[in-house]
C-alpha positions as CSV (number, residue, x, y, z in Angstrom):
1,M,7.2,11.2,5.7
2,Y,7.2,11.0,2.0
3,L,4.5,11.9,-0.5
4,T,3.8,10.9,-4.0
5,L,1.3,12.1,-6.5
6,V,0.4,9.5,-9.2
7,R,-1.5,10.8,-12.2
8,F,-2.9,9.2,-15.3
9,H,-3.7,11.5,-18.2
10,L,-6.6,9.9,-20.0
11,A,-7.5,10.0,-23.7
12,A,-11.2,10.4,-22.8
13,P,-12.9,11.7,-19.7
14,M,-13.8,9.3,-16.9
15,S,-17.1,10.0,-15.1
16,L,-17.2,10.3,-11.4
17,E,-19.3,7.1,-11.2
18,E,-16.8,5.1,-13.2
19,A,-13.9,6.6,-11.2
20,T,-15.7,5.6,-8.0
21,R,-16.2,2.1,-9.2
22,R,-12.6,1.6,-10.3
23,F,-11.2,3.2,-7.1
24,T,-13.5,1.1,-4.9
25,S,-12.3,-2.1,-6.6
26,S,-8.6,-1.3,-6.2
27,A,-8.7,0.2,-2.7
28,P,-8.5,-3.1,-0.8
29,K,-5.1,-3.9,-2.4
30,Y,-3.6,-1.0,-0.4
31,L,-4.8,-2.1,3.0
32,G,-1.8,-3.2,5.1
33,L,0.7,-2.3,2.3
34,P,4.1,-2.0,3.9
35,G,5.1,1.6,4.4
36,L,1.9,3.2,3.2
37,V,0.4,5.6,5.7
38,R,-2.6,6.9,3.7
39,K,-3.9,7.1,0.2
40,H,-6.5,9.3,-1.4
41,Y,-7.8,8.7,-4.8
42,V,-8.3,11.7,-7.1
43,R,-10.2,12.7,-10.3
44,S,-9.9,16.1,-12.0
45,D,-13.1,18.1,-12.5
46,D,-13.1,17.4,-16.2
47,G,-12.4,13.7,-15.8
48,M,-9.3,13.8,-18.0
49,A,-6.9,12.9,-15.1
50,V,-7.2,10.4,-12.3
51,G,-4.7,9.1,-9.8
52,G,-3.8,9.1,-6.1
53,V,-2.0,11.0,-3.4
54,Y,0.0,8.7,-1.2
55,V,1.7,9.4,2.1
56,W,4.5,7.0,2.8
57,E,6.8,6.3,5.8
58,N,9.8,6.8,3.4
59,R,10.8,6.9,-0.2
60,A,12.1,3.3,-0.2
61,A,8.5,2.1,0.6
62,A,7.1,4.1,-2.3
63,E,9.7,2.8,-4.7
64,A,9.1,-0.8,-3.6
65,C,5.3,-0.4,-4.3
66,Y,5.7,1.3,-7.7
67,A,8.1,-1.4,-9.1
68,G,7.0,-4.4,-11.1
69,E,3.4,-5.7,-10.6
70,W,1.9,-2.4,-9.5
71,R,2.9,-0.6,-12.7
72,D,1.6,-3.4,-14.9
73,R,-1.7,-3.5,-13.0
74,V,-2.4,0.2,-13.2
75,R,-1.3,0.5,-16.8
76,A,-3.9,-2.2,-17.6
77,L,-6.6,-0.5,-15.5
78,Y,-6.1,3.0,-17.0
79,G,-4.6,2.3,-20.4
80,V,-1.7,4.7,-20.0
81,E,1.6,5.0,-18.2
82,P,1.5,6.7,-14.7
83,E,3.2,9.9,-14.0
84,I,4.7,9.9,-10.5
85,L,5.8,13.1,-8.7
86,W,8.0,12.6,-5.6
87,F,8.0,14.9,-2.6
88,D,9.6,15.1,0.9
89,S,6.9,15.9,3.4
90,P,8.8,17.2,6.5
91,V,5.7,18.7,8.2
92,G,2.0,17.8,8.1
93,V,-1.2,19.0,9.8
94,D,-3.8,16.4,10.9
95,N,-7.0,18.2,11.8
96,L,-8.9,15.0,12.6
97,A,-6.4,14.1,15.2
98,G,-5.7,17.7,16.1
99,E,-1.9,17.4,15.8
100,L,1.1,18.5,13.8
101,L,3.1,15.7,12.2
């Protein structure tokens, strides 16, 4: 598995209500996305950063997503460049399924 943390540092705080509205409007675009296992949207407590934690099948799938149209779309949505942090994720714990990954 592969994990990315995508973060947007905002010029002004985003309320939880606004973040929820924006996240809800973009979430359907990720259903069925090749190589994406799971995505969680995130907002910092102070509202100055928003983004997502993504679990991918592999790095190539993540790189394919973040190229081209995705970057243009999220830049337009948040008004800033995304910061992407890249991680290998060799072990995971899924408490809902009761298994180690």
